[in-house]
C-alpha positions as CSV (number, residue, x, y, z in Angstrom):
1,M,-4.7,29.3,-15.8
2,P,-6.3,28.2,-19.1
3,P,-10.1,27.6,-19.1
4,L,-11.1,24.0,-18.8
5,N,-12.9,22.2,-21.7
6,T,-15.7,20.7,-19.6
7,S,-17.6,19.5,-22.6
8,H,-14.8,17.0,-23.4
9,P,-13.2,16.0,-20.1
10,S,-10.8,13.6,-21.8
11,S,-9.0,16.7,-23.3
12,V,-8.4,18.1,-19.8
13,T,-4.8,18.1,-18.6
14,F,-4.3,18.4,-14.8
15,L,-1.3,19.9,-13.1
16,L,0.0,18.1,-10.1
17,M,1.4,20.6,-7.7
18,G,3.3,18.2,-5.5
19,I,3.6,19.6,-2.0
20,P,2.4,23.2,-1.9
21,G,4.9,25.5,-0.3
22,L,7.8,23.1,-0.6
23,E,8.3,23.2,-4.3
24,H,11.9,24.3,-3.8
25,L,12.6,21.1,-1.9
26,H,11.0,18.7,-4.3
27,A,14.4,17.5,-5.7
28,W,15.6,16.6,-2.2
29,I,12.3,15.1,-1.1
30,G,12.4,12.8,-4.1
31,I,15.6,11.1,-2.9
32,P,14.0,9.2,0.1
33,F,11.0,8.5,-2.0
34,Y,13.2,6.9,-4.7
35,S,15.1,4.9,-2.0
36,M,11.8,3.5,-0.7
37,Y,10.8,2.5,-4.2
38,V,14.2,0.8,-4.8
39,V,13.8,-1.2,-1.6
40,A,10.3,-2.2,-2.4
41,V,11.0,-3.3,-6.0
42,T,14.5,-4.8,-6.0
43,D,14.4,-6.8,-2.7
44,R,13.4,-9.9,-4.7
45,K,14.5,-12.4,-2.1
46,L,12.2,-11.0,0.5
47,H,9.3,-11.1,-2.1
48,E,9.5,-14.9,-2.2
49,P,7.9,-15.8,1.2
50,M,6.6,-19.2,2.3
51,Y,3.2,-17.7,2.9
52,L,0.9,-17.4,-0.1
53,F,-1.0,-14.4,1.5
54,L,2.3,-12.6,2.0
55,C,3.3,-13.3,-1.6
56,M,-0.1,-11.8,-2.7
57,L,0.5,-8.8,-0.5
58,S,3.9,-8.3,-1.9
59,V,2.6,-8.3,-5.5
60,A,-0.1,-5.7,-4.6
61,D,2.6,-3.6,-2.9
62,L,4.8,-3.6,-6.0
63,M,1.9,-2.8,-8.3
64,L,0.9,0.1,-6.0
65,T,4.3,1.7,-5.8
66,S,4.9,1.2,-9.5
67,S,1.6,3.0,-10.4
68,T,2.5,6.1,-8.4
69,L,6.3,6.5,-7.8
70,P,7.5,7.0,-11.4
71,K,5.1,10.0,-11.8
72,I,5.9,11.4,-8.3
73,L,9.7,11.3,-9.0
74,S,9.1,12.9,-12.4
75,L,7.3,15.7,-10.7
76,F,9.9,16.2,-8.0
77,W,13.0,15.9,-10.1
78,F,12.0,17.1,-13.6
79,N,9.0,19.4,-12.7
80,D,6.8,17.3,-14.9
81,R,3.5,18.4,-13.5
82,E,1.1,17.5,-16.4
83,I,-1.0,14.4,-16.3
84,Y,-3.7,13.7,-18.8
85,F,-7.3,13.2,-17.6
86,E,-7.5,9.5,-18.6
87,A,-4.1,8.8,-17.1
88,C,-5.2,10.5,-13.9
89,L,-8.4,8.4,-13.6
90,T,-6.4,5.3,-14.3
91,Q,-3.9,6.1,-11.6
92,M,-6.7,6.9,-9.2
93,Y,-8.3,3.5,-9.9
94,F,-5.1,1.5,-9.3
95,I,-4.3,3.4,-6.1
96,H,-7.7,2.7,-4.5
97,S,-8.3,-0.8,-5.8
98,L,-4.8,-2.0,-4.9
99,S,-5.0,-0.4,-1.4
100,T,-8.3,-2.2,-1.0
101,M,-6.6,-5.5,-2.0
102,E,-3.8,-4.9,0.5
103,S,-6.3,-4.4,3.3
104,G,-8.0,-7.7,2.2
105,F,-4.7,-9.6,2.3
106,I,-3.9,-8.3,5.7
107,L,-7.3,-9.5,6.9
108,A,-6.7,-12.9,5.3
109,M,-3.4,-13.1,7.2
110,A,-5.2,-12.3,10.4
111,F,-7.6,-15.1,9.7
112,D,-4.6,-17.4,9.2
113,R,-3.2,-16.4,12.6
114,F,-6.6,-16.9,14.2
115,V,-6.9,-20.5,12.8
116,A,-3.3,-21.3,13.7
117,I,-3.6,-20.3,17.3
118,C,-7.3,-21.0,18.1
119,H,-7.7,-24.1,16.0
120,P,-4.1,-25.4,15.5
121,L,-5.1,-29.0,14.8
122,R,-7.4,-27.9,12.0
123,H,-5.2,-25.3,10.4
124,S,-4.0,-27.5,7.5
125,T,-7.5,-28.8,6.8
126,I,-9.2,-25.3,6.9
127,L,-6.5,-23.3,5.0
128,T,-5.8,-25.6,2.2
129,P,-4.0,-24.3,-0.9
130,A,-7.3,-24.3,-2.8
131,V,-8.9,-22.2,0.0
132,I,-6.0,-19.7,0.1
133,V,-6.0,-19.2,-3.7
134,G,-9.8,-18.8,-3.5
135,L,-9.6,-16.2,-0.8
136,G,-6.9,-14.4,-2.8
137,L,-9.0,-14.3,-5.9
138,L,-12.0,-13.1,-3.9
139,I,-10.0,-10.3,-2.4
140,V,-8.7,-9.2,-5.9
141,F,-12.3,-9.4,-7.3
142,R,-13.6,-7.3,-4.4
143,G,-11.0,-4.6,-4.9
144,A,-11.4,-4.6,-8.7
145,V,-15.2,-4.5,-8.8
146,L,-16.1,-2.2,-5.9
147,L,-13.6,0.4,-7.0
148,S,-14.4,0.2,-10.7
149,P,-17.2,2.8,-10.6
150,H,-14.9,5.4,-9.3
151,P,-13.4,6.5,-12.6
152,F,-16.9,6.6,-14.2
153,L,-18.3,8.6,-11.3
154,L,-15.7,11.3,-12.2
155,R,-15.5,10.8,-16.0
156,W,-18.3,13.1,-17.2
157,L,-18.3,15.7,-14.5
158,S,-17.7,19.4,-15.1
159,Y,-14.2,20.5,-13.9
160,C,-14.7,24.3,-14.1
161,K,-12.9,25.4,-11.0
162,T,-9.3,24.7,-11.8
163,N,-7.0,22.0,-13.3
164,V,-4.5,22.2,-10.5
165,I,-4.4,19.2,-8.2
166,S,-2.7,20.1,-4.9
167,H,-1.2,16.7,-4.5
168,T,1.5,14.4,-5.8
169,Y,-0.8,11.9,-7.4
170,C,-4.5,11.5,-8.4
171,E,-7.0,10.3,-5.9
172,F,-10.8,10.4,-5.6
173,M,-11.1,13.2,-3.0
174,A,-8.5,15.4,-4.6
175,L,-10.3,15.2,-8.0
176,I,-13.8,15.6,-6.7
177,K,-12.9,18.9,-5.0
178,L,-12.4,20.4,-8.5
179,V,-15.9,19.6,-9.6
180,C,-18.5,22.3,-9.9
181,S,-21.7,20.2,-9.9
182,E,-23.3,18.3,-7.0
183,T,-21.2,15.4,-5.7
184,K,-23.0,14.2,-2.6
185,I,-24.0,10.8,-4.1
186,R,-20.5,10.2,-5.4
187,R,-19.0,11.1,-2.0
188,A,-21.5,8.9,-0.3
189,Y,-20.6,5.9,-2.5
190,S,-16.9,6.5,-1.8
191,L,-17.5,6.5,1.9
192,I,-19.7,3.4,1.8
193,V,-17.0,1.5,-0.2
194,A,-14.3,2.7,2.2
195,F,-16.3,1.3,5.1
196,L,-17.2,-2.0,3.4
197,T,-13.5,-2.6,2.6
198,G,-10.9,-1.0,4.8
199,G,-13.2,-0.2,7.7
200,L,-14.9,-3.6,7.8
201,D,-11.5,-5.3,7.4
202,F,-10.1,-3.5,10.3
203,I,-13.0,-4.4,12.5
204,L,-12.7,-8.1,11.6
205,I,-9.0,-7.9,12.3
206,I,-9.6,-6.5,15.7
207,C,-12.2,-9.2,16.4
208,S,-9.7,-11.9,15.3
209,Y,-7.1,-10.6,17.7
210,V,-9.5,-10.4,20.6
211,L,-10.2,-14.1,20.1
212,I,-6.5,-14.8,19.7
213,L,-5.7,-13.0,23.0
214,F,-8.5,-14.8,24.8
215,T,-7.0,-18.2,23.6
216,V,-3.4,-17.1,24.5
217,F,-4.2,-16.0,28.0
218,N,-5.8,-19.4,28.7
219,L,-2.6,-21.2,27.9
220,P,-1.0,-22.9,31.0
221,S,2.4,-21.3,31.0
222,K,4.0,-17.9,30.4
223,A,6.5,-19.3,28.1
224,A,3.8,-20.8,25.9
225,R,1.9,-17.5,25.9
226,L,5.0,-15.6,24.8
227,K,5.9,-18.1,22.1
228,T,2.4,-18.0,20.7
229,L,2.2,-14.2,20.7
230,S,5.6,-14.0,19.0
231,T,4.1,-15.6,15.9
232,C,1.8,-12.6,15.6
233,V,4.4,-9.8,16.0
234,S,5.2,-9.4,12.3
235,H,1.5,-9.3,11.3
236,V,0.7,-6.7,14.1
237,W,3.5,-4.5,12.7
238,V,2.2,-4.8,9.2
239,I,-1.3,-3.8,10.5
240,L,0.1,-0.7,12.2
241,V,2.2,0.3,9.3
242,F,-0.7,0.1,6.9
243,Y,-3.7,1.3,8.8
244,T,-2.2,4.2,10.9
245,P,-1.4,6.5,7.9
246,A,-4.4,5.2,6.0
247,F,-6.9,6.3,8.7
248,F,-5.0,9.5,9.3
249,S,-5.1,10.4,5.6
250,F,-8.8,9.4,5.4
251,L,-9.9,11.5,8.4
252,T,-7.8,14.5,7.5
253,H,-9.4,14.6,4.0
254,R,-12.9,14.8,5.4
255,F,-12.5,16.4,8.8
256,G,-9.0,17.9,9.2
257,H,-9.4,21.1,7.2
258,H,-7.3,23.0,9.7
259,I,-4.3,20.7,9.1
260,A,-1.6,22.2,6.8
261,P,-1.6,20.8,3.3
262,P,2.0,19.7,3.3
263,V,1.4,17.6,6.4
264,H,-1.6,15.9,4.8
265,I,0.2,15.3,1.5
266,F,3.2,13.8,3.4
267,I,1.0,11.4,5.3
268,A,-0.8,10.5,2.1
269,N,2.5,9.6,0.4
270,I,3.7,7.7,3.5
271,Y,0.5,5.7,3.2
272,L,1.5,4.6,-0.3
273,L,5.2,4.2,0.2
274,I,6.0,3.0,3.7
275,P,3.9,-0.2,3.7
276,P,5.4,-1.6,0.5
277,M,8.9,-0.9,1.7
278,M,8.4,-2.2,5.3
279,N,6.3,-5.3,4.7
280,P,9.0,-7.5,3.2
281,I,11.6,-6.2,5.7
282,I,9.3,-6.9,8.7
283,Y,8.6,-10.5,7.5
284,G,12.2,-10.9,6.3
285,V,13.5,-10.1,9.8
286,K,10.9,-12.0,11.8
287,T,10.4,-15.1,9.6
288,K,13.3,-17.6,10.1
289,R,13.1,-19.2,6.6
290,I,13.1,-15.9,4.8
291,R,15.9,-14.5,7.1
292,D,18.1,-17.6,6.7
293,G,17.6,-17.6,2.9
294,F,18.5,-14.0,2.6
295,L,21.6,-14.4,4.8
296,K,22.6,-17.4,2.7
297,F,22.2,-15.3,-0.4
298,L,24.4,-12.6,1.0
299,T,27.0,-15.1,2.1
300,I,27.2,-16.6,-1.4
301,K,27.6,-13.1,-2.9
302,C,30.4,-12.2,-0.5
303,V,32.3,-15.5,-1.2
304,Q,32.0,-14.8,-4.9
305,L,33.2,-11.3,-4.5
306,C,36.2,-12.5,-2.4
307,K,37.1,-15.0,-5.1
308,V,37.0,-12.3,-7.7
309,C,39.3,-10.1,-5.6
310,E,41.8,-12.9,-5.0
311,S,41.9,-13.9,-8.7
312,P,45.3,-13.3,-10.4
313,D,43.7,-11.2,-13.2
314,H,42.1,-8.9,-10.6
315,Q,45.3,-8.5,-8.6
316,Q,47.3,-7.6,-11.8
317,R,44.8,-4.8,-12.5
């Protein structure tokens, strides 16, 4: 390995190792990753929902996958391991800031469910379009500002250990492990930000659903309770899909040193890929307007295809 030029960090080129021990399977592993990316990006009909918060979440999903998947696939399929220092920091910033925004949008959707169930008569007056847009901008501002110090915290450090990143993409903890100098303050800031964003969001989501369940169980009939709870099913699935791999990845980075690196890296990639793929599918299946619109779209395409097949020109061919 060539020595690192620590006096000029911008000249450093890192090497992404992908999944250590499974390099011979990278080409095959890239196929399902590519499939997830195609579903997340090309399913445009499912990315036009009736809920503004879901629309914002979809945009964040697309930006997150687009900032990571091209490089991951280049690594898996073409063995393109090199990534410049500045590009690595930029990717790290987008990954963490967009993940924070996703968490904020999921919290906003929980607030929407809370108001709709606990205060149904005031839903339209509380969550006006202006309030929804304001909350969306606040969530974007929080993710952009709180995570903006991360690249600067790593920018001028000495990377004298190695330039090999045992991962498929650049993230804060993967980079800071390569630093030779003291990093306690930087690690502490990262933990505080993680708690103030994803951790606090998750606590508030749990609180909102405790209040929702309290309201639901006070409804007079079982049918009313089931009908009300069914409006939350899609959101609960989105919460599980997003937070389960997120917390697992976070905890294994800091406490799960005995876990095999391939397992940790697979979970970290699932955390980035599965939610963007599953969110539109979950809401597309469970939301009637989106489902009906998508089925109508498929019906029109099938009719057009049948007309083409029945045309005289096509039959002559």
